[in-house]
N, C-alpha and C positions, 0 to 999 in steps of 0.2 A: 664578804660585805656585812656591815653592821646592820642588824635588824632591830626594829622597834617591837617590843613585846606589848601586847594588849591584853587586858584582863577579859574575863568571860563577859562581864557586864558591858564593857566597851565594844566587844565584838558583836554582841546581840543587838545593842542599840544602833551601831553603825550599819549592820546588815539589814535591819528592819527599815532604817532610813533609806538605804540604798535601794531596797526593794520597792519603796514608795516612789522614788525617782523613776525607776525602770517601769513600774506599772503605769504611772501617769503618762510616760512617753509612749508606751504601747497603746494606751487608751487614745491618745491623740492620733496615732497611726491608724487605729481601727476606725476612728471617726471619719477618716478620709480615704479609707481602703488603701493605705500605703503598706509597704512591705519592709521588713528588716531582715538581716542575716542571722546566722547561728541557729541555735535551738528555738529561739523565739520566732524566727522566720519560718522554720519548719512547722511550728505550732500554728502560726497564722495561715500558712498554706493548707494545713490540715482542716482548718475551720471551713474552707471552701469545699473540700472533698468529702468530709463527713459531718454529720450533725452532732457536733460536740463543741463545748465552750473552749475558748483559748486556755483558760487557767488549768483545766483538767488535762488537756492535750499537752500543754507545756510540762506539767508534772510527770505525766506518763512517759514522754519522750526522754526525759532525763534519768529515769529509773535504771536502765541498763548501764549507764555510764558511772554510776556510783561505785560499782564493784571495781571498775578500772581505776577510778580515783583512789579508792581505799588501798588497793594493792600496789599501785605504781607511783602515787604521789605522796599522800600522807593522810592519816586519819583526821587530823584537825582540818585540813583542807576539805575533805569529804563532808565532814559534819557542817562546816561553815557554808559550803556550797548547797547542802540540803536545806539549811535555814534560808538561804537566799532564794532558791528556787521555790520553796514552799511559800515564802512571803510574797513573791511576785505572782504566783498562781492564785493565791487567796485575794490579794489586793486588786488584781485586774478584774475580778468578778464583783468586787464590792464598790469600786470607785463610781460606777454609774449610779449607785444609790445615793451618792453624795454630790456628784457633779453632773450637770446637764449642759452639754455644749450644743447650742442651736446653730451656730455658724462659726467656722474657723477657716482661714485661708489655707489651702493645701501646702503652699510653700512655707508658711509660718509653722504649720504642724510638722513639716519635715525637718526644718532647722531646729525648732525648739524641742521637738520630740527626740531628735537625734542627740542634741546636747544633753537633755535630761537622762537618756539611757547611758550616754557616755560617762556622765558624772557618776551615775549609780554604779556602773561597772568599775570605774576608777576607785570608788570607795570600797567595793568588794575586793579588788586586787590588794588594796592597802591592808585589808584584814584577812588575807589568806583565803579568799573565796572567789567564786566565779558564777556565771550563769549556767555552768555545766555544759552538757552536750558536746557540741563541736569543739569548744575550748579545751575540754578534757582530752578528747581524742587527738587534737592538734598537739597538745603537750606530750602525750604518750608517743605519737609517731616521731616527734622530734627527738625524744630521749632514746627510743628503741631503734629506729631506722634512719635517724639523721635527716628526716624530711622536715624542712623548715616549717615551723608552726604558722608563720604569716602567710606563706604560699598556700598551705592547705586551707587555712581559714578563708583566704581570698577566693580560692577555687570553689569551695562550698557555697560561699555567699553569692558568687556569680551564678552558680547553678540555681540557687533559690530564686534570685531575681529574674533569671530567664524563665524559670518554671511559672513565675507569677504572671507571665504574659498570657497564659491559658485561662487565667481567672480575672485579671483586672486589665484596664485599658493601658496601652503603652505609654501615654503621657504620665500616668500615675507611677509606672515603673521608673521612668526617668526621674521623677520627683523623689522616688524612693532611693535612687542612687545618690541624690543630693543629701538625703537623710543619712545614708551610710557614710558619706564623706564627712559630714559634721560629727557623727559619732566617733569615727576613727581619728579625727583630728584632735578631739578632746583627749582621747587616750594617748595618742602618740606624742602630744605636746606636754602632757602632764605626768604620764607614767614613766618617769625617768629617775629611778632611785639613785643613780650615780651623781645626780646633781645635788642631792641632799646628804648622802652618806659617802664617805671616802671608801674606795675599794681597798682590798686587803693590801695590795702592793703599795699603794700610795701611803696607807697608814703605817706600814712597816718602814717605808723610806723616811717618812717624817719622824718616826720614832728613832731610827738610826741617826738622822741628822741631829736630833735633840740630844741623844747620848753623846755624839761627837762634840757638840758645842759645850755640853756640860764638862766633858773631859778636858777640853781646851781651857775652859774657865778655871777648873780646879788646878790645872798645871800652872796657869799664870798666878793664881793665888798662892800656890806653894812656892813659886819662885820669889814672889814678893815677900812672903814670910821669911824665907831663907836670907834674902838680902837684908831685911830688917834685923834679923838676928845677928848677921855678920857685922852690921854697923854698930849695934849695941855692944857686941863683944869687943870691937876695936876701941870704942870709947872707954869701956871699962878697963881695958889694958892700958890705955893712955893715962887714965886717971891713977891707976895703981903704979904705973911706972914713974 
């Protein structure tokens, strides 16, 4: 598959922007005690169990997964993921100093927050990055043990949402499911590289067809030139005769 290369400046700007999207989505969730899946969901659960801020918990949860990403995926992916996770960790702690939400409808927070996080994750994917944690583990298990990443991710997210029942009211858990649906719809509908870049097989097929068409064209041109030469030769003979 053809891949688009980004410069370091493009990566850094995109990942910081993506981190702001995710951080504000998490901020909306926190304002209504909503839950999300993945490492962010584990960090949100942790804030109910221990006296620690989300940003610090989110950063610490991801630390063990960097070694896995470094050895099993790629160094660039690991560095970009570190930038993304650090950005989200810092911004989630700083946003309340700039934004004060006195009232927001829980359903709006779920839909808009889920879309914001989905867009942020999509930007990360386009720049060889992720939110770390569960995503890295899912990728490793699929590559090493042929366990489908989507199935593993869904299982972990379901466990996180079920565990949330011990800390938040069940109506909020149901609204959190709506948030997870919106988040995953953004990713599933837009993270489709095959729609924008031709796969290798299609590219080679198009190349072969183009070469075949060029060969046919050259053959016809050669035949036309030969016919023209024959006609000129016949006319010269007739004139000389």
